[in-house]
Structure formats: C-alpha cells, structure tokens
N, C-alpha and C positions, 0 to 999 in steps of 0.2 A: 490383560488381552481384549481383544476389540468388544465392544456391548452392543454391538448395531445387531437389534433386534431382540435385546435383551429383555425378557417380559419379564416384571416385578407384580406379584400379589399383594392384596393388603390386607391384614389379617383384620377382625373383627374388633372393634370394640378400645381400649386404649384413652390412654388422656393426654395433655399436654402441660405437665405442673411448670414451675420455673424452675429452669436447673439447675444453677448457681455453676455452671463453668470457665466461668469466665475469671471467677477467682484464680483459678488455677493452670487454667489449660494453655496459657503463653508462659509458664515459666519453666524453664528446663530441668530436667529431674535431679539430683543431686545425690550423690552416695552416701549414707549416713555413719557418722562416723566412729568408731568401736567405742564400745561400752565396756562397763570393769565386769560386769554379771548379766545372761541374760537366761529366761528361761522358755524350755522348749516343752510347751502341750503333747503331751505322749499319743492326745490322738487328735488327729489332725484330716481324716480320712474317712468318707462313708465306708462302712463296713467295719474288719474287725481289726480293732487300735494294734499297733507292732508291740514287739516284746521287746521289755530293758533289755542290752547286753554291754552296759557298762556296769562300772560299782562303784561308789563314792571315794574319792581320792585318786581317780584311773586318770590320766593324762592322756587327752585326746588331740587330734590334730583336725585343724579347716575342713570340713567336710566328711569326715570320720564316720562312719556308723554308729548310730548309739543305740538306735532300737531295730530289730530285725522285721519285715514283714510276717504275719502270724497268719497264714493261708492264701488264697488265693485274690479275697479282696479287702486288701491291706494295702499299706505303702511304708517303707523304710523311713526311720526320718536321722539326721546328718548335723552336726555341729556345727555350728553359726562360724564358730572362731576355734581358732588352737586354743587348750587351756585346761584345765581339769573339771573335774567332776563332781560337783557338792552336793546337795540335799536334792531328795527326791520328796515332792510335799507339797499337796492341795495349794491351788491356788484358784481364784474367780476367773470361771471360764465363759466368753463373748455369749456364749446360749442360756448364761444364766448360773446353773449348779459348780460349783467347786471344781473343780478337773488334776489328775495328777500331771506335774511338769519336773523337766529334767532343767536343775539347776547348772549351768556352764561358767565357769569364772577363769573371767581369760587370761592370758599369759602375757598380752601385748606383743606379741610376736607374729599371729595371722599366719602361720604356718600352715600348707595346705596338706592333705592327706594324698596319698597318690595310687590307693585305691582305684579309682576309675581311668583306665587309657583312652585319650582322645582315639575314636574311631578314626584312622585317615581320611579314607576312600569309602565314606556309608554308601554309596551307590551301588558298590560291588561288593557291601554288605552279605553276611545272611542274614533274611528279617527275622529270623528268631533269634540272634545276636542282639539283631535292635531291637527288639521287643524285651528282650530281657534286660537291655540297658537302662531304658524307659522305667522297665519298674524300680532296679536295681537305685535309680537316683530320686525314687520318692514321688517321682510328678503326679501331681492331682489335676484336678479341675480346679484353675484359679480365678476366676468367673464367681465363684461362693459354692459350688455345692459340694468342693473336693472329693468326687467321684477320681478312684484311682485312674490314670490313663491309657494303662496298658491292660487294661478290662478292653476297654472301649476298641483300643487296636487288636484283640482278640473276638470278633465277630463269632459268633455260633455258623458251622459249616453249611447249613441249611439259608445264613441271611445272606444275600447279593449284596453286596454293598458296590455303588455307585457314585456316588457323592460325597466328598470330604467339606463340610462346612465351617468355616471360621469365621467367631465370633465376634468379630472388632465393635459391636452397637453400639457397647456402653451406653445404652439408655438411663441407667441410674444418674436421678439429678447429683449435682456437683463433683460426682467421681471422673478422673479424667487421668487414672495412672495407664489404663490402654492405648489411649491418646497418644499420650509421651512414649511408650513402650513402643508403639507402630512409626511414630514419627523419628524416635533416638536409636531404635535396633530393627529399624526394617528389615534386612539382609536373615536377621536372627528367626525373626516373626513367620517370612515365607520360605527361608531354610529349613526349619523345623517344620511346615506344614508340608513340604516335600518328601523329608524322610517319614512323617505320619502317612501322607498318599502313598510311598514305596510300600511300606509295611501292610497296607491294605488294599493294595493292588488297584488303585485309583487313577485315573487320569483326570475327573474334575473334580477340580478344586475352586471353589467360592469363597470370598472373604466379604460376609456383608459387613457394612458400616454406613453409620448416622452419615449424612453429607452435614452435620456442622462441626465436622473434621477437615476440611478442604486442606489442611496442611501434609497431613496424613495420608489421607487419597493421594494426593501429590506425588507424595516419598513414595508410598506403594507402587504406585502404579511406574512408578522409574524405574522398579525390577521386577515388578508383579508376571513379565513373558519369562524370564527366564528361567523360573520356577513353576510354571505351566500354570498360575492363578488366577482367575479374574476376579478382579475388585470391584463390587457392587457397591455404590451411594446408593442408599434407603431414605426416605421420607424421613424424618426425625417425630416420634411416636413412639411412646413409653406404652408396653412392655416391650420395643423392638427385640430388645436380646434375650428375651425367653425363647427357650431352644424351640417349641413348638412354632412358635411365632416366625421365629428366624428362617424354619427350614419351610414354612409354607408360603414369607415373602421370596424366595429366593428359586422355589420349585414347585410351588402350588399344591405339594403334596402334605396332605393330612393326617397327622397321628390320629389315631384313634386313642378313643378312653383304654386306659391302661396298657396302650401301647408304646414302643419304643422306637425312636427315631431311626433303628435297624431295620424296623420293620417297615419302611418304606426308602430303604437304600442308603441312609443316610449315616452319616458321624458326624457330632458335632464336637468342636475342639476351640478353646477361648486360644485367642492371641500370645497371650499370658504362657498357655501351655505349650504354644509353637515353639516362642523364644525358650521355655526350659527345657523341651526337646533339645533342639540345637545346642544348647548348652550341653546337657551330657553326654551327648554324641559324639558332636566337634568338638570340645575343648574337654570332654569328662567331667566336669562338675554338676554334682549333684544338687539338690533345687533346698536352698539355704538361704535364700533373698529374693526380693521380689517386690515390684512395685506398687507403691502405695501414696495415696493420697490425702496428705493431713491438711483440711481446709475447713471453711467455716464463715461467716462474720466478727468471734471473735478471735478467731487467731489473725496472731501478728503479719505473718507470713504466709499467705495459703499456697499451698507448694507440692509439688509430685518427688516421692524421695523412695531412694531406693534398700530399702531396708532388710535386717535379715529375722528372719523366722526366730522370734523368743524375745523381739523389743518391748518391752514394758510401753505400756501410752505414755504413761506421764513422761519417757526419757523423749519416747519419739515427738508429743507434742515441743517438746524442749527444741527440736533440730527445726520446728518453723518459726520459732522465736517466742512461743508461749504465747497467752493471751491477751489480748490488749482491751477485754470486758467481761463480764460476768459470761461465763456459757450457763446455760441451762438445762441443755441437755447434752450427752456424749453418744454418739451413734457409732456401733464397727457398723461399717459398709456407708450406705445410701440414707437418705432418709425412708425411701420406697418399702424398700426389703432389707436393710439392716437392723438391729438390735438396741436398744438401749439399754446402759451401762449405769452399774452404780457406783463402780469406782477404776479410778487408775489404774490397777493391779493388773487387769486382763494383758493380756501379750498379744503382740502379731503373731498369726498362726499365715500356713499357706494360703487359704482362699481370704484374706484381709486386704480388703481392696481401697478401701479407706476407713481413715479415722476421722469422723465431722462434727463439731461442734456446731451447736444453735444456741440463739438467743433466746432469751422468755419471750420477747416479742414475736419470734419466728415459730415458737411450740405455740405456747398454751394449753391452759388446764381444762380441760372440761369432764360434763360425767355426761355419760351415753341416754338418749331417749332411748323409745318403743319404735320401732320400725313401723314408720308410715305405708309401706306397702307404696312406694313411689315409682321403684322399679328400674331406679338410677342405676343399681350395681349389675341388674340383669341388662341394660343396653351394654353398658362399658366393658363388662368380663371376659376380658380375651378367650378364656376356655369355656364361653359360652356354660356357664353353669348357673345357678338361681342364689346369690351368696344370700339373698334376706331371709329367704327358708330355710337356707342353712342353718343359718345363725340362731333362728328360733329353735331349730331341732336342737341343736347345740346348748341353747339355754335351759331349754329343758330336759336337758341331760339324754335326748333321744338319738342315741348315736348311732344306731341301727339304721335310722332314717337319715341321718344326714347321710350316711357311707350310699344308701338309695341312690341320695342325689348327688352322686359324685364327687363326696367331699375329697378323698382319694388324687385328685385330677387337678384339685388348689395347685398353685405353683407357688401362692405366697406372695403377687406381685404390689397387691396393698390397694390398687385402682377402687374395688368397693368402697374399700375406707375411705380412701381419697375425694369419691363424690357424696357419702354420704350425706344428707343431708341433720340427719336423727346424732349421728357421729358414733357410729355403732362401733364397737372393737372389733369388726368381721375378721380379721387375722387370727386375733389373737383366740375367737373361737374355734377358726379351723383347726389352727393346730392343736389347740387341747380335743379337737374328733378326732385328728389324725393320730395323736398319740394314746388315746383311750381305744381307738379301733386297731392300733397297729400290739399295744398290749395284750389285747381280749385275743388277736390271732397267735401271739406268741405262747398262751398261755394254754388255748388248744391243741396247739401244736406238741408242747411237752406234755398233757395231759395225755395224748392220743401215742404219744412215745412210750409213756409210761405204762399205757394199755399193752401196747405189740411186746415190752420189753420182757 
C-alpha cells in the first residue's frame, strides 16, 4: 500500500553494532536433511509447559501431537518426523539449566499425520475455529519470546485493537532467518498476517522492516496490496525490533511502564509466526520447523536452514559445513540478546532464530570494573532506564530498589553493556534481579494462598 505521508517516529537510544549479516543474507535457505534422532525440549513457550501424551516405544507420525497444552497459557508440541518415541530425559537447555526432552527416533519415512485438515477458505471460516487451529498447531512468538500466539489473538473484550504490526525488523546482528523467510515465503508471511488480522477484526496491518533488506522489501511490496499490508522500511538501528520500539516507530504510541501493546491498540507478531499461522490454517501443518541462521566467521558456509525442532546444535553446524577455525563462543540467538552455551548438546527450539559461532578475536575475555558514572548506558537505553544505578543495586542485593528503578521493564537488549566502558555485566545483573523479584512475588502469593485456605 502507498507510503505517501507515512510518518516514522524515532525511538530514544539504540546503537549501531557491526551486524555481520553479509555472511549469510544472500544465501538461499536450504532444507536440513533428515536426522536419525531428535530431542524435543518439553518447555518451548512462556507460561505452563505442555503435558506429555506419548509413551516410550510408541510410534508417531510427523506432525502428531506428542505433548498437549496444559492450560490457556501453554502450547502443544508435535513430532518433527515419523518414528518411535525414545527416552524422556534431561538435556542441556539453551537458557542454562537442564530441561526434559522427548527423544524421537526417526523411521526414515517422514510420513505426515493427518490430524489437522487444511481450512480451505479461511476468509469464510469462523474466527473461533481459526484461533483454535493456531493454538492446536503450537504456534508461539518466533522472534525470541515464545509467547503463545493464540493468546495475543484473544485480547480482553475491553481492549480495542486497531493495528496489527508485523515484526520483520530483524535488528539483531548476524541473524538473517527472517530476511530469507520474507524473501522466499512472502505469500505465507502476508497471508498469515491477513488471517491474524481477520481474527483480531482489524484493517490496518503494518510490516516494519529495516531498510538493509531491499530485496525482501521489494518482494513484500509486490504482494502486500493483495493482503492489505503496508510495508514500512525503517532506518537501521538496534533494537528497532523491540516490541515497544517498533510500536513507537510505526504509530508514535508509547507503551507505558508495566503495560502491554494491547493497551495502545496494537498486537505485534513476528513474521515467522505469521508464516507458521499460514502453514497451520492453509496447509494443516503444526509448527515443527523454522528458519534458523547458522553463521559466524568460524563457520565454513554461513547460511540459513529450515531446521526441525529438536535438532541438536552439533548436527546443525554440520549442515553449514562445520567449522574452519577455532570457535571461542557458541551463542543461541544473536550476540546482543542470545545466550552463550557450554555444550553442543543443546537443541533447536521454536524460538531458535540463530546459531552463532564467534572466534576468540571477536569475543575477548575481560573482568568488569566499578561503574564510573559516565552516563552512556542512560543515554543509550531505549527503555529510558538507569542501567548503571540498577546494576549497583543488584550488586548490593538491594533487589527492591532495583524494582523501584523499573528493572522489570528491561528487555535485555544489551545496549547498555555494549556501550559500557567499564565492561560491566549489566544484562546478567538485570536477569538476576528479575528472577529474584519474581521468586519473591511467587513466594508471597503462595503464602497468601495458604493463609486463606
């Protein structure tokens, strides 16, 4: 649609790190070969993990449900291929602690389950049926948060939603999965967005994409009018893809402290989630694979692959030719918001946008120094926080003071750590504070429940 007089707002703060996207952004995505075994982590969504519904030794078809949602804020899991259920055992999790995973031993047939029939004419379908299909397909936010999509598409009746925003910014350095997806599966992204818009009953659909992806912008614009989508090129600036930053850039609306996009009439969906919505509705396929960038200077052939959920990282690296030099660090995700790993035994999950290897020269080891009160973190924080002050509070274990300084609003983008001359582990401090605050809240809630029981 026409961009005449379309106003773009510029959010506060942000940085321009080296993005490394040229390593993989011009390489067409490839389907990963079928493996002998997959390890599907049981918890792959924000909220309650799903309940296992299969047994060891049971045969399953590709796409068959192997764990069902346990409550509203939960998402089911499906078999990445046909085969036999093996052990359910703890494996290393991408966020640190070990996590239970379901072993699927492939039979080599890769035969689809027939549980989800395509909805041939979704435009005439009931909204409740569409929403139910998205929930049954196990679709979550694929940009990183892994929030179940059906919940975003079920706003409270008192919330008036007038805008659906598609997040195609992909501002995280090195990652090109969304770029290749928008370029190669343009129709799926746009039609999935149209399905989401129908469910929300909104007519305004905005797709925010950084202007360093001109080929994807061109491809999207060729089809955008058919689906009522306005493609909005945005200046390159990290973290442009942050939910609140993207809403402000496209609408000028500010999501206040403790608020949600719905509070300002917006729902945000990642472009990968939109393509998954199309697959679930139009093709009858649950979420069992995703575009994942395998990249970094030590990688032989940096590229994007369509990888099945449950693929071990050591196998995924082989898809891209393995390594040509020593890798000092493995990161699941990108260098700004991703998690460094201690082992190659972690597996691909629904929100694994990238597998990144960095050399020793690109990482470097350092010890942090005391805060020098330079104010760079404050000047560059896109969430208007005081990272230096919060960090000092956390070091002193004054978590209540950190909470009063709005640490819970931190989106862990890493901008503060990136600009800090003292090399302080600011994001780690904020993650610790959040976990301590949440644990205390849960303990207080449990205590109150016992008191009233």
